[in-house]
KEDREN-204479 format. One record per residue (C-alpha): x, y, z; residue in one letter; residue number from 0. Coordinates in Angstrom, 3 decimals, decimal comma. Each point is the difference from the previous one (the first is absolute). Last residue first. Layout:
X	Y	Z	a	NUM
...
***
This chain:
4,769	-0,059	-19,290	e	237
-2,339	2,815	-0,514	y	236
-1,393	-1,594	-3,264	k	235
-1,202	-2,917	1,935	a	234
-2,288	1,593	2,179	s	233
-2,575	0,742	-2,712	d	232
-2,974	-2,200	1,559	k	231
1,078	0,725	3,406	g	230
-0,834	3,915	-0,362	p	229
-3,801	-0,743	-0,231	h	228
-1,128	2,419	-3,150	k	227
-3,548	-1,563	-1,155	d	226
-2,065	3,123	0,978	t	225
-2,784	-0,633	2,766	g	224
-0,748	3,531	0,804	f	223
1,451	0,356	3,631	l	222
1,752	-3,355	0,422	l	221
1,928	0,501	-3,390	e	220
0,472	3,755	0,483	e	219
1,512	-0,928	3,131	v	218
2,376	-2,707	-1,634	c	217
1,094	2,531	-2,942	d	216
0,840	2,469	3,005	t	215
2,133	-2,338	1,525	l	214
1,931	-0,774	-3,292	l	213
0,678	3,314	-0,229	i	212
1,342	0,585	3,396	l	211
1,890	-2,805	-0,277	v	210
1,879	0,996	-2,868	s	209
0,860	3,526	1,485	d	208
1,236	-1,787	3,331	l	207
2,236	-2,278	-1,824	v	206
1,502	3,038	-2,298	e	205
-0,126	1,940	3,257	q	204
2,239	-2,738	1,563	a	203
2,522	-0,282	-2,862	t	202
-0,234	-3,082	-2,399	r	201
2,721	-2,192	-1,277	k	200
-0,428	-2,555	2,577	s	199
-3,360	0,717	0,873	t	198
-1,587	-3,217	-1,722	d	197
-3,728	0,620	0,220	i	196
-2,617	-3,034	0,422	v	195
-3,841	1,663	0,111	v	194
-2,017	-2,541	2,241	a	193
-2,882	-2,333	-1,180	d	192
1,906	-3,304	0,437	a	191
1,555	0,765	3,190	a	190
3,409	0,645	-0,283	p	189
2,058	-2,614	2,345	t	188
1,582	0,145	3,283	s	187
-0,675	-3,410	1,640	p	186
-3,123	-0,096	2,333	s	185
0,909	-3,055	2,015	i	184
2,382	-2,780	-2,608	l	183
3,085	2,299	0,146	r	182
1,248	0,616	-3,499	t	181
-0,246	3,747	-0,469	s	180
0,689	1,085	3,825	d	179
2,704	-2,111	0,227	a	178
1,988	0,845	-3,279	l	177
-0,819	3,625	0,806	d	176
1,563	-0,265	3,267	r	175
2,756	-2,010	-1,224	l	174
1,188	2,328	-2,607	i	173
-0,584	3,111	2,561	i	172
2,000	-1,409	2,679	t	171
3,543	0,867	-0,971	d	170
-0,679	2,842	-1,983	k	169
-1,652	1,619	3,014	e	168
1,939	3,223	0,501	e	167
0,255	0,441	-3,612	p	166
-3,717	0,574	-0,559	r	165
-0,767	2,032	-3,103	r	164
3,366	-1,048	-1,670	q	163
-0,725	-3,667	1,056	i	162
-3,785	-0,023	-1,615	q	161
1,463	1,564	-3,068	i	160
2,530	-2,706	-0,831	e	159
-2,795	-2,891	0,998	r	158
-2,674	1,886	-2,347	s	157
-3,095	1,395	1,163	v	156
-3,526	-1,183	0,337	r	155
-3,058	1,769	1,433	l	154
-3,395	-1,493	0,218	f	153
-3,019	2,473	-0,172	v	152
-3,367	-0,526	0,794	k	151
-3,359	1,905	0,210	f	150
-3,434	-0,803	1,334	y	149
1,344	-2,136	2,572	a	148
-2,093	-3,234	0,193	r	147
3,096	-2,069	0,831	p	146
0,547	2,018	2,772	f	145
2,548	-1,792	2,367	v	144
0,708	-3,090	-2,014	v	143
0,277	0,447	-3,913	t	142
0,171	4,006	-0,547	g	141
1,629	0,714	4,030	i	140
2,851	-2,853	-0,717	d	139
2,920	1,849	0,286	r	138
-0,289	3,493	1,533	g	137
-1,695	3,129	-0,697	e	136
-3,425	1,099	1,095	v	135
-1,290	3,380	-1,113	i	134
-3,152	0,645	1,867	s	133
-3,981	0,465	-0,272	s	132
-1,179	-0,056	3,545	g	131
2,214	0,193	3,368	h	130
-1,578	-2,251	2,329	s	129
-0,664	-2,806	-2,261	s	128
3,336	0,476	-1,794	v	127
1,655	-0,476	3,074	w	126
-2,152	-3,208	0,932	s	125
0,912	-1,560	-3,141	r	124
3,780	0,586	0,705	q	123
-0,479	-1,570	3,345	l	122
-1,857	-3,049	-1,249	d	121
2,810	-0,498	-2,531	v	120
2,469	0,414	2,622	l	119
-1,855	-3,061	2,033	y	118
-0,147	-2,236	-3,120	a	117
3,628	0,922	-0,456	r	116
1,420	-0,878	3,036	v	115
-1,645	-3,265	0,100	h	114
0,827	-1,092	-3,609	v	113
3,784	0,455	0,590	n	112
1,452	1,205	-2,873	a	111
0,309	3,566	0,982	s	110
1,861	-1,025	3,043	v	109
2,838	-2,024	-2,238	l	108
0,581	2,717	-2,566	p	107
0,239	2,723	2,735	l	106
2,883	-1,734	2,008	i	105
2,537	1,392	-1,847	e	104
-1,273	3,535	-0,138	q	103
-0,406	-0,061	3,869	l	102
3,433	-0,833	0,677	e	101
1,067	2,622	-2,819	k	100
-2,294	2,709	1,984	s	99
-2,313	2,053	-1,952	r	98
-2,977	0,078	3,038	l	97
1,343	1,391	2,602	e	96
-0,448	3,650	-0,774	n	95
-3,831	-0,627	0,082	t	94
-0,036	-1,762	3,095	v	93
-2,307	2,313	1,883	d	92
-1,180	-2,202	3,117	v	91
-3,768	-0,471	0,344	s	90
0,385	-3,587	-0,506	n	89
1,732	0,356	-2,857	l	88
-0,144	3,263	-1,948	t	87
0,533	1,406	-3,211	t	86
0,380	3,503	-1,208	r	85
-0,747	0,927	-3,329	e	84
-3,038	1,979	0,457	q	83
-1,679	-2,919	1,821	e	82
0,676	-3,529	0,274	v	81
-0,886	-1,960	3,112	e	80
1,075	-3,427	1,159	i	79
-1,409	-1,676	3,006	k	78
1,266	-3,466	0,671	v	77
-2,725	-2,113	2,155	s	76
-1,253	-2,021	-2,400	s	75
3,570	-1,032	-1,460	l	74
0,525	-1,993	3,266	m	73
-2,895	-2,466	-1,101	e	72
1,258	-0,650	-3,231	k	71
3,244	-0,448	1,026	l	70
-1,073	-2,573	2,734	v	69
-1,741	-1,992	-3,077	h	68
2,962	0,458	-2,164	e	67
2,409	-1,572	2,522	d	66
2,435	2,837	0,600	l	65
3,451	0,329	-1,641	h	64
0,323	3,193	-0,839	l	63
-1,631	1,430	3,161	r	62
3,000	-1,775	1,773	s	61
1,745	3,359	-1,708	e	60
-1,364	2,112	2,871	d	59
0,109	3,668	-0,887	e	58
0,774	-1,344	-3,760	l	57
-3,448	-1,516	-0,029	m	56
-1,550	3,587	0,756	w	55
2,498	1,598	-2,539	l	54
-1,293	-2,471	-2,769	s	53
-3,736	1,086	0,866	i	52
0,966	3,510	-0,476	a	51
1,892	-0,433	-3,157	r	50
-3,357	-1,962	-1,430	y	49
-2,296	2,699	1,038	f	48
2,321	2,508	-1,619	l	47
0,007	-1,867	-2,849	g	46
-3,758	0,772	-0,948	t	45
0,901	3,632	-0,887	g	44
-3,548	1,731	0,913	l	43
-0,540	3,128	-1,808	v	42
-2,876	2,343	0,539	p	41
-1,397	2,084	-2,735	l	40
0,033	3,590	-1,322	g	39
0,100	-1,208	-3,831	l	38
3,027	2,297	-1,173	r	37
2,108	-0,525	3,234	q	36
-1,177	-3,583	0,608	s	35
0,812	-1,150	-3,422	l	34
3,438	1,711	0,389	g	33
0,644	-1,987	3,143	q	32
-1,464	-3,014	-1,301	s	31
2,352	-0,088	-2,912	l	30
3,180	0,889	2,175	t	29
-1,137	-2,786	2,084	s	28
-0,168	-2,448	-2,544	k	27
3,130	0,929	-1,866	g	26
1,346	-3,360	-1,429	s	25
2,543	0,060	2,627	g	24
-1,544	-3,368	1,584	a	23
-2,195	-1,626	-2,350	q	22
-3,380	0,938	-0,977	g	21
-3,693	0,626	1,563	d	20
-1,993	3,085	-0,248	i	19
-3,967	-0,297	0,887	a	18
-2,292	2,901	-0,101	i	17
-2,525	-0,694	2,392	v	16
-3,896	0,683	0,422	p	15
-0,996	-3,850	-0,363	s	14
-1,792	-1,106	-2,724	f	13
-3,249	-1,968	-0,774	q	12
-1,450	0,479	-3,580	r	11
-3,009	1,476	-1,618	g	10
1,461	3,820	0,185	w	9
-2,976	1,359	2,071	p	8
1,609	-2,128	2,657	s	7
-2,272	-2,617	2,082	d	6
2,884	-2,006	1,364	n	5
2,121	2,603	0,599	y	4
2,793	-1,868	2,041	d	3
2,209	1,160	2,962	i	2
2,349	-3,040	1,065	l	1
-0,708	0,196	3,877	m	0
***
């Protein structure tokens, strides 16, 4: 279940999540790991769930064409666990099988399926329920999965830098970003209250330092009622 502190002393509902969204190659995972090391919080990369479910479909490609009601029923029996950078699918460690080109090609199709998304969002929320305050990174964390996250970041990157950072994905990265940002279900867009940062000309350390400063301001607002919500000033980080 989604954790909401309805009677929080800060007078508003929120989830104990730092939400990191953005384009492929924008530095989401690097930022998440940096924050984890500095803050001592666990990290969940939600893309691992989508890769695992895509692998499940590739094991029997007829699953890609199932009637939606049949697919919904079958998904309920799929067990995916993500712990300490290891991913298991139905109790089998599949960590090293999640980066194949074939899998990359079907990711946009699988990610756009309404039943897949609904099932995986439930798994992601359950993960946070069991782990507590967490850093969660993906494509729709601040808008759909945890819309009440107390701090949200959306990372952008230029196409040139994106391909430099992910040369092995240059044939699919543009299509994935386009599919993710234009799909009807849970498109990848910045939340209204997210800090938007372009990482194209910034080092990973510079991005981390900026986010830590903004996060401190956000926590001060929650604790002391100061008017420093980072989303209000996000334009200056573009």
